[in-house]
C-alpha positions in Angstrom: 160.8 29.7 123.6 158.6 31.6 126.1 156.3 34.3 124.8 155.0 37.4 126.5 151.9 38.8 125.5 151.6 42.2 126.6 147.7 43.5 126.7 145.2 41.9 124.3 142.1 42.9 125.2 142.9 44.0 128.8 142.5 47.6 129.9 143.3 49.9 132.7 139.3 48.7 134.2 141.5 45.1 134.5 144.3 46.1 136.0 145.9 49.4 136.3 149.4 47.7 135.3 148.4 46.9 132.0 150.1 48.7 129.1 148.5 50.2 126.8 150.3 53.4 124.9 153.2 52.7 122.7 155.9 54.0 125.2 154.4 51.7 128.0 154.0 49.0 125.6 158.2 49.3 125.0 158.6 49.7 128.6 157.1 46.4 129.7 158.3 44.7 126.9 161.7 45.8 127.6 161.1 44.7 131.5 159.8 41.2 130.2 162.7 40.6 127.9 164.9 41.0 130.4 163.1 38.6 132.9 163.5 36.2 130.5 161.0 36.4 127.6 162.1 35.0 124.0 159.1 37.1 122.1 156.9 39.9 122.4 152.8 39.9 121.3 150.9 43.2 121.5 147.7 44.6 120.5 148.1 48.2 119.2 145.6 50.1 120.9 144.1 53.7 119.6 144.3 56.3 122.4 141.2 55.5 123.3 141.9 51.8 124.2 140.3 50.2 121.5 142.4 47.5 119.4 143.0 49.0 116.1 144.8 47.9 113.0 145.5 51.4 111.3 148.5 52.0 110.0 148.7 55.0 112.4 148.0 53.3 115.1 150.2 50.1 114.3 153.5 52.1 113.4 154.4 54.2 116.5 154.0 50.7 118.2 156.5 49.1 116.5 158.4 51.4 116.4 158.9 51.9 120.1 158.8 48.0 120.3 161.2 46.8 118.2 164.5 48.6 120.1 162.7 47.2 123.0 162.9 43.8 122.5 166.5 44.0 120.2 168.3 42.0 123.3 166.6 39.6 121.9 168.2 38.9 118.5 165.6 38.1 115.7 162.5 38.0 118.0 159.7 39.2 115.8 157.0 40.8 117.5 153.7 39.7 116.5 150.6 41.4 115.9 147.2 40.1 116.0 144.3 40.6 113.0 141.3 39.3 115.3 137.9 40.4 114.5 138.1 42.5 117.9 140.3 45.0 116.1 138.2 45.0 112.8 134.8 43.0 112.8 134.2 43.7 108.6 136.8 40.8 106.9 136.5 43.2 103.9 137.9 46.4 105.9 140.7 44.0 107.9 142.2 43.2 104.1 141.6 46.9 103.5 143.7 47.6 106.6 146.6 45.0 105.8 147.4 46.7 102.3 147.4 50.2 103.9 150.2 49.5 106.3 153.0 51.6 106.0 155.3 49.8 108.6 155.0 45.8 108.4 154.9 44.1 111.3 157.7 40.9 111.6 154.5 38.0 112.6 150.8 38.3 112.1 148.1 35.9 114.0 145.0 35.1 112.4 142.2 33.3 114.1 141.4 30.4 111.8 137.8 30.2 112.9 136.9 33.9 112.2 135.3 34.5 108.9 137.2 36.1 106.1 140.5 34.5 107.9 141.3 33.3 104.3 141.4 36.4 102.8 143.2 37.7 105.5 145.9 35.2 104.9 146.4 35.7 101.1 146.8 39.4 101.9 149.1 38.9 104.3 151.4 36.4 102.3 150.8 39.2 99.2 152.6 41.7 101.7 155.5 39.5 102.3 154.3 39.2 106.0 154.6 35.9 108.4 151.2 34.2 109.7 150.7 32.6 112.8 147.7 30.2 112.9 145.5 30.5 115.6 143.6 27.7 116.5 141.2 27.9 119.3 139.9 24.7 121.4 135.9 24.9 121.4 135.8 26.1 117.4 136.3 24.6 113.8 139.7 26.3 113.6 141.6 23.2 113.6 139.6 20.9 111.0 139.6 24.6 108.7 143.0 24.8 108.8 143.7 21.1 108.0 141.8 21.8 104.5 142.7 25.5 104.0 144.8 26.0 101.3 146.6 28.6 102.8 148.0 26.4 105.3 151.5 25.1 104.0 152.6 28.9 103.8 152.1 29.7 107.7 155.4 29.9 109.7 153.9 28.6 113.0 150.7 27.3 115.0 149.4 29.0 117.7 147.0 26.4 119.8 145.0 28.6 122.3 142.9 26.7 124.9 140.3 29.1 125.7 138.3 29.4 129.5 135.0 28.6 127.8 136.5 25.6 125.3 138.3 23.9 128.6 135.5 21.9 130.5 136.9 22.8 133.3 140.0 20.9 132.7 142.3 23.2 130.6 145.3 20.3 130.3 142.8 18.1 129.1 141.4 20.4 126.9 145.2 21.3 125.6 146.0 17.2 124.8 142.7 17.0 122.9 144.0 20.6 120.8 147.0 18.9 120.5 146.0 15.4 119.3 144.6 17.1 116.1 147.9 18.2 115.4 149.5 14.9 116.2 151.4 16.5 119.0 153.4 14.7 121.0 156.2 14.8 123.7 159.6 15.4 122.1 157.9 16.6 119.0 156.8 20.1 119.6 156.2 20.3 115.7 153.3 19.2 113.5 154.2 16.3 111.1 155.3 18.7 108.3 157.3 20.6 110.2 155.3 23.7 111.6 156.8 25.0 115.3 153.6 25.0 117.7 153.0 27.6 120.8 150.5 26.4 123.0 148.9 28.7 125.9 145.9 29.0 128.0 143.9 31.9 129.7 142.6 32.6 133.0 142.5 29.7 135.3 143.9 27.2 132.5 147.2 29.8 132.2 149.4 28.0 134.1 148.3 24.6 133.7 148.7 24.8 130.0 151.9 26.3 130.4 153.4 23.5 132.5 151.8 20.9 129.9 153.3 23.2 126.8 156.9 23.2 128.6 156.5 19.2 129.2 155.8 18.6 125.6 158.9 20.6 124.8 156.4 23.1 122.5 156.5 26.5 122.7 154.8 28.6 125.6 153.9 32.0 126.8 152.3 33.8 129.5 151.5 37.4 129.9 148.6 40.1 130.8 146.9 38.9 127.7 146.4 35.5 129.7 146.3 36.3 133.3 146.8 38.6 136.0 147.6 36.3 138.5 150.8 34.6 139.6 150.9 30.7 139.9 150.2 31.2 144.0 147.2 33.6 143.2 148.6 36.7 144.0 148.1 39.7 141.4 150.8 40.3 139.4 152.6 43.8 139.1 154.1 43.1 135.8 154.0 41.5 132.7 157.6 40.7 133.7 156.5 39.3 136.9 155.0 37.0 134.8 157.8 35.9 132.8 160.1 35.6 135.9 157.1 33.6 137.5 156.8 31.2 134.3 160.7 30.3 134.3 160.5 29.5 138.3 157.6 27.5 137.2 159.2 25.5 134.8 162.4 24.9 137.2 160.4 23.4 139.6 157.0 22.1 138.4 157.8 20.4 135.2 
């Protein structure tokens, strides 16, 4: 499975092609799905560009995106509960409880303060949880001993630039080793699927490794603005098409 991440923390200051509004996100999502993406991830934004968990921001984004990705039957539209959207853990929980339209799957950064309470609030509302475990953090260790861990649907293994020590593939292998993920076994020992991704210079090497392992992979303007040859991507669809072509020729 190849996921596309439409925007993340990027904005027009990073690239004019980063989608921001619900309408532009939906258009970008539809083109990425047409290019071959199997799942679409998004960071809902306020009109001024700030990532937000407000129901007034989330609901319009989901309303636009769901029809746009309908070509991929049953595919969820993951969103994030990162501290960048709401720094205060208690406020994050309040936001979740105030949602009028529920997302299909929500990513929780396990190393952030209040992650357990956020997971509990999501599960109470019947929302699926993805455990985001970052390299260079204590997220994997906290996840291993976390009571809510068995209730998540998937693990997102994120190799950050700060946690790669100049070798993103080695950092990815080290992170995956904490889950005992081996070639031909793209799931945790207790059955949770794993999606692996890198960022910036590490985006393409980590995508290559994910595909070699048979794990889920992701690409998109959240992770990189560049195609494998170093040229600027014109859209999320460009990155998806490049990732699929890269898979055919580079693995």
